[in-house]
N, C-alpha and C positions, 0 to 999 in steps of 0.2 A: 504493498500501499502507499509507503512510504518512497520508495523507488519511485513511481510515479507520476510525484507531484514536485520533484527534485527543483524543478523550472522555480518554483514558489519561495524556495529556500536554498539558493545553491552555497550558503555559508558554512552552515552547520547544520548537524542530524544529531537525535538522541530519542533514547527509548526507556520507559518505564515499564517493569512487569511486576505484578502483583497476583495473587491467586484471584483466576478468573477475571483480567484483568491487563489489557497492553495499550500502554499510549506511545504512540510516535510523533515526531515533527520534524522538518526542515524549517531552519531559520535563514532568513533574507536580513543581515545584520545592519540594523540601523541606529538603535541606541544602545548604549554601555557593548562597543564593540569586542572586550575583550573578556569579559566578566558575565555577559548575561545569557548564558549555555542553557538550554532545557531539554527537557524536561526540570522544572525549578519542584525544591522539596524543604517543606518546615520541618522541625525537630522532629513532629509527633507523626511528619507519614503524609502530612497534606499534600497532592502534589498539582503541579498544573501544565498545560502546554497550552499555549495561545498565538493566533495570529492577529496581525494589527498592532496599532500604536493606541495608547492613553495618553492623551493630550493634558490634562491636570493631575497626571502622578507627582511632580513635584510636591505641588500643596498637599496632596496627600500621604507622601512620603513623610514632609515637616508632621503632620498630624499624628500618623502612625507612631514614630519616634516619642510626641511627646505621650502616648500612651504604654509608652515599655517595648515596642517593635525596635529590633537591634540587626539591622540591613548588609549584607555582605556583597551587595553588588548595586550601582547605579543603573539598575535597569525597570522599563517600567513593568515587567513580568511582576516582579518580586512583590510589588508595591498590590498590585491584584493580589494575588497569594495571601499576604497578611489581613489586606481588607478581609477579603474574603475569611481568613481567619478569625479576624475579632469581629466581624458582623454575621455570616452566612451569607445568604443568596442577596441578601440585601444592601450586597455591595455594587451589586451590578446595574443597577440606578443610579449609583452614584460616579459613574466612569464615563468621562468625556472622551469619545474616541470612536475606533472602529474595531469592533474586535470579534474573533469566533476561540470561544473558551473551554477549555475542556478541566474539569477537576476532578479527581479523585479524593474524595473522603473517607478514609480509614473510621473516623471516628463515629457515622453515620452507617458507613459501607455503601456509600454512596458512589455513581459516576453522575456529576452534573453541567451540564452544558449552555453556554449562555452565547445568542447573540446581540449586537449592538442593537440601539435602540432604531436607528434609520434603516440599519439592513443594510450597511456598506461593505462588510464583509457576510459572504453567504456559508452558511453551515448546512451540509446534508445530512440524514441519517437512516437507516436501513436496518434490519430485522430478517436475519435468514435462518433454518435451521437449529431458531434457541438463540443462534448468536445475534449481539448489538453491535451496528456498526456507525462509524461517526465518519465525516471529513470534509475539508475544506474544496473538494473539488468530485465530482461522482466518479473521474477516472480510478481515484483512490478506492472506492466501494467496486467498481468491477474487477480491480482486480485481485480482491477478497473472496468474488463469487467464483462458483463451477464452471457457470454459464452464464451467458446474456441473460436477462430475466424481459420478462412478456414488454411489449411496449404498451402503454396504454393509450388507447382508442380516442377518449373523452380528449387526453393530450395533443393530439395529434388535431385532431377536429380544432379544438380552441387556438390552437396556434398557425393553423391556416387562417384565422379573423386577427391572432394579435399580433402575430411576429414575434412572440416570445414566449416561454411559460405561463401559464396563470400562478399563481400565488401559489396555491393549495396542494401544486400535483407538480411531479417532473414526468419528462417523456418516458422511464421507467415505471413499470407498475414498480409495488412495494420499495420505490426507495422514495423517503419523502425529504422535506427541509424545513427547518426553526425559521419561522417567519420573525421579522424584526420586532424585537422586542421581547422575543419570546427566551425560556429558559428549562431546562427538561430534565427532570431528577429521578435518576433508576437507580431503583435497589436492586444490590448485585446478587443479594441471598436468592432473592425470591422471583426477580425481574419483573418488576410491577415497573410502573412509572408512569409520569405526570407530565404534560407541557402547558405551562401558566405565563402571560403575559404581563412581564414586569413593568411593561410601559407602552405609551399608544399615542402615537400622534394626534391631534384633534387640530384644528384648523377652522373649526367655528371663530368669525369676528368677531372681538370682543368692539365694546362702543368706544364713540368718536369722542378722544376728550378734549376738548377748546382748551388752544392754549397748552398744551404737550408739544413738545417738539418732538416728532418722531424719527423725521430724519437724523438729528442728531444721536438721538440712543441707536439708530439701526448704524452708525458710523462709529461708535462706539464699540458696541458688538463686534459688525463685522472685522475692524482693524484688532480687535484681541483675539479673533477666530483665526485671521491668519498669521499672527505675530505666532498664538501656540502652537499652529501646524510649520511653521519654520523652526523654531528653537526646540522640536521636540526631535531632535536627530541630530547624530556624529557625522553624521556623511552630507555631502552637497545637495541642498534644495533647489527644482527650477518649478516650470511651470509653461504646460500648455498653452498654447499663444493665439487664439482667433482674433477675428478683425470685431469681436460683438463687446458688449458690456460687460460680462459677466467675469472672464478671464482677463479684461481691462484691467475690472477692477482690484483684481485679487495681485496683478502686477503694481498697480498703482499704489497699494496699500502698503504692500512689502520693500517698493523703494521709501515713501512714507517713512516706515518703520527702522532705516537706514542700511538694511542688508544688502551687500556687496556681493559682487561677484556671482550675479543671477545670470542663469541660463533660461531661455525661453526657447519652445519649438510651435514649430506650425507647418501646416501641410496646403500642398493644394493637388489638382490637375490639369494635368494638357487638356484643355478646352473648356476650363471654369467658365470661360468668359465672362460675366459679371456678376457672378457667385464666388471669383476668386479674392479671397479675404486677405491673401497676402501683403498686400500694399500696407491696408489697414493695421496689419498687426506687426508690419515691418516697424509706421509710424508710432505704435506706442511702445515697442521696445526701441527708436530710438532715444523718446523721450524720456524714457527711465535711465537709459546707458546699459540695458541688459544686456549680453552673450549672446546673441541669435542667431538661431539656427533653424533652416527654412527646407522642406522635403517638396519637391516636384514631381512627382507621381503620372508615369504614364500608363496608358491600360492594361500593358502586358504585365506591369508591377505587381498591378491590383488583382487579378483574377490569377497571379502566380501566387498572393498569397492567402487565398481563400482554403486550402487544403489544411493551414496549419491553423486557420481560422477555426474552422469546425472542431479540429481535435482538439483545441484548446478550449473552446466550449461545452465541448460533450454532450450536448442538446442542440437540436434545431434551433435556429436564431436568425429571425429575417431581416434587420437593421441592416442594411445594406452600408453601414458607416464602419461597419467591426473591422473591416480589414483594413481601412484608412488609419486608426486608431491602432491595429497593432503595428505597423509598420513607424507611425510616428513614436508607438514607445519603445521599438525598437533603437530607433535613433535614440531617445532620448537617456537611453540607459547605456547609450557609449559616454555620457559625460557625468549621469548623475545616476543615485539610487533612488529620487522620491521626484514625483512630479505633482505639483498640485493641480487642480482643474476646477471647471464653474458649475460640474453637474449641482443640481438643485436649487438653482437661485428662480429659473420660469416655476417649478411646481411650490416654491415658498413664497412668490411675491405675484403669482396671476399672469406670468410673463405670454403666455400662450392666449390670453383673451384679446378679443380685437373689440373696436367700438361697435361694430356690426352685431357681435353675441349681445353688447345692451341694449342695441337699439330692436332688436328681435325680442329681449326680454321684455322690455317695456310695452313691446305690440302683442305682446300675449297678455301683458296684464290688461291691457285696455280691452283686449276682447274676450278675454272670460274670465278675469277678474270680478265681473257680477253675476258670473253663469251659476247656479245651484250647481254642488258638486254631484247630487243625485242624478243632475239632468246631463253632466259629461260621460257619466258610467253609462247611462242609457245609450247616448249617445255613441257609443264605441264600439255597439252592437252592430251600427250600419255604415262602418266605414273600414277604409282597406286597413288590413291588419297594420303596419307602421302608423300608421294615422291611428287607431286603436290601441295601441301602446301608449303614446304619449295620452288621449284622453282618459284613460284606466289610470295613471300615473297622476294624473291633476285631478280625479274626484277623488284618490285620497290624500295627495297634499299640497292641491290645488295650484295655481299658476306655477309657484317655483320650483315643481315638479317636471317641467317641463324639459329640460336637460332630460334628467330622469329617463322620462320614457322616451326618449329617442337613442339613449347611453350616447351623449352628444359628443362627451371629453373624447373620446377614441379614434383617431380617424381609420374607419373600416378598410382595410383590405381587399377583403373577402367575404360578403356577405353569408348567411346559414342557405339560403333560396341555392347563392352562385354555386354553396361548396355543395349542394346536393347535385349537382349538374355532371361533376365529376366522382365522387367521391364513392367509394368500395368498400369501407369498412361499415360496422353494424349501426345500426340507428343510435342517435347521441342527441344530449343534451343539447338545444341551441346554445349559441354562446353569448346571442344578444341579453340570456335573461343572466347567465351570469356577469356579464358587465354592468347589467341594471343594478344588478344588487350591489354593485359596487358602491353605489350613490347611499348607500344606508351606513356608510362607515363614517359620513359626518354626522355630529348632534346638533344639524343648521337646516334649518328652510333656506337656508339664501343658495339659491342655485350655483354661483358662481364657486361657493365655497363647497358645494357639493361635488363639482366637477374638479376643483383642486386637491380635495379630499383622495376622490377617487385616485386621481392621477400621481397623489405624493403616497399610496400605498401601491399602487401595482405597475405602471408604467414607470417610476424611478427608481422602483426596486428589481423587478426583474427587466426592462432593459436597460436604463440607461448606465446604473450602478454596475448591475452582472457584468455588460459590459465594459466600463471603468477597471475592474478588478480583473476580469480573465486574460484582457488583452493584454493589461500591463505587466501584469504573474506569469504570464507565458514569457516575456521578454525580460522576467525580472527584475521589473520595476514597480516599484509602491507609487500608487496615485492613492491622493488626499482630496480633502472635497471639504474647503472651506466654509461655504456656505450652508455643509451640514453638521458645521459647530453645534452642538447639544445645545450650547447657553442661547444661542442666534437661532434656532430651531423654533426652542422653546417660546424666547421674546417673539418672533412671527408669528407664530401662533396665536397669540394674545392682539395683535395689533387689529386695529379698522378696515373697514374696507378699502378706505381711504387711503392705505397705508399701503397699501396692495398697488392700488390703479387708480390714485388720484381722485380728488372733490369730484362730486358731482357735475360736470360740463367742461372736467378739465382731467380729460380721460388721456391716463398715461400709466403704460405695465409697465411692472417694477417701481412702481413713483418713488420709495426712499432709496433705490441704487441708483435711480437717474441723477437722485438730488447730490447722490452722494460722487459719483463722477463725473457732475456738471464741470467744475472746475479743475478735473486733474486729467482726464482722456482728451487725445484731438479733437477738434469739430467734426471732422470727416467721421472720426468714428463715432460721434454721439449723434450725427445726424443722418449715418446709414441705415439703411430699411434692413429687419429682421429678415436675414437668410438662413435657407437650410446646411446642410454640410458641402463646404466648397470643393465638392469632387464630382465629374459628368457621369455618373455611376449609370445610372438611367438610359443618357446615350450609348455609352459602352456596350451593356448590354444587348440595347437595342440591335446594334451591328453585329455582335457575336451570332444573333440569334439569324440576323439574316443570310450571315455568311454562312451559317450551317442549315440553313433552310426551313427552320422551327427549331423547336425544341426538342434532344435527344436525351434521354432519361439514362442519368451513367449507372443506376443500380435496379439489383435486380428485387430488392424489397419495396421501391418504390412503386411496383405495378400490384402490390396487397389492399393499398390504399387510396389509390388514385388514376382514376381511366385515363390513359391519354388523348383516346377518341374524346371521352367530354371537357376535355380541357381545352380542343383545339378551337372553338370562340376565343379565349383568351388571350392562346398563344399570336391567334390573326391578328389581336387588334395590338399586341406587345412587338409584332414584328412590324407594324405601323407606327410605331412609336407613340401610342398613347398610352400616355403617364401612369393611368390608373392601373392598366392592365400591364405593363412592367413591373411596377410596384407588388401587384398580386404574384406574378410569374416567378417574380424574384424569390419571395419568400416560399414559394413549393420549390424552385429550384435548389435552393437551403437545404429544402428539408430532403430531396433527393441526393446531396452532396454527404448530407449527417448520414442517411441509412448506407452509402458506400462504405463510410467511412466506420459505421458501427454495427450494422444489423448483416449484412450480406453474408 
């Protein structure tokens, strides 16, 4: 198992054996390079292995010393171990960082696992023939099994719409994962176990407090977050730098804090055209005097990297930017061991919201706000299924449930009806029902906050953070995400909608972040429209399809799930360069590549 994830920790390895238990770890040395070896053990046998970083470990260390604990290392691992020794599982909620933790406690004869509050670090679990297995990547669990598990049909069905794995499952039947802010306690004597949630995001907006300076508060919180992510390292730290506000804000804060010899990394592709952000990234790098590195990727470079990407993910993954992040991480790892990234800003501060969204919600309120809910439910019987879903949702939750009714926050790649045309697997629960359920995660009737909560607990964790972890770790690079520093997240959770999108009539996405960068970033960056990833991936894909005369599957397993004849309408539209069809077919093609690597 340990050998399967050597890329996650090429610097060191360790094993702990006890009756009925074995722990192993690979270490990428970031803090306390000389004495931070794991597993680590207390004098009475409590043992820990840990992947991640704890940013408040120094203050916790001072507190624990005052309580009589003696430290033999300078590592954050020993701080976690002693904090758990002192406070038990209550310790996890006090950690500010990213982590997957395993603790063997012989005092209670337990194995305890914990995942960080936001879900930055993955932690997979499985049980086979009475043996309990866990790991940071699925490939380590697969290495311990006598054969491949069965593929979960519902996971495949949902993946085709989401382009990532649903939060409650993996592609393999019998292999699961701890969710963000969850811990597992397993009795090593009788095998009984529980999974508990020790922290839960709640993006219900607070009330606007007149006179309160939200912009200043955000600036203080954000600068502290960036500082903590740089100083908690005994190795060089850099940053991924696009031409956008999020990564630019990180570099601006690092410069303001006085950090020097700072490396930044940017990527673009041949033919990016108006989406090329290298000039904007270069302008930020020049303003703050970073040592800047650029990658200009050719089409062949991108497609040559895809097999490495598939093997790194372990599961089907349909976000087309994965290969670019992998190549960028490989470049960064030549110069630094840690790179900061801007994930989480959009999900925390409603960065995906558009002015048209507000106009639509206002229109819905005007049209349906006065209609009795019982009549909305009755009307749902006489309209199309899509419209009926919206009316039923509003019958239960009022006009504010409009977005829930249409599962509006997710950009559908393939609807349930479209999948039915080529699906060869058994009948499945509609993916639409899954996504609708995500809207109940928020304790609010505010439709924008409902969408935000759905994004934060699903798309952010299972797509963006999973990509950030696995693509960087495949290159033995650690990615850090200052926007998801726990104190900043908890501050943002309590802010009013106005701090996220501006006062009424003054719409601005990520309002407090825009206030922060207004005097720090170049005007060209401030005034640039929001762009997608700066690579012409789908035009490249269309060219390859036309060169091949259509889509040619590469795996045998693919045909057990998807009818190539039923897929032809999508293939034809993709060959004609229709963007939506290209996105649809891309997710299917990545499933095909995954089948070839893992299931054939």
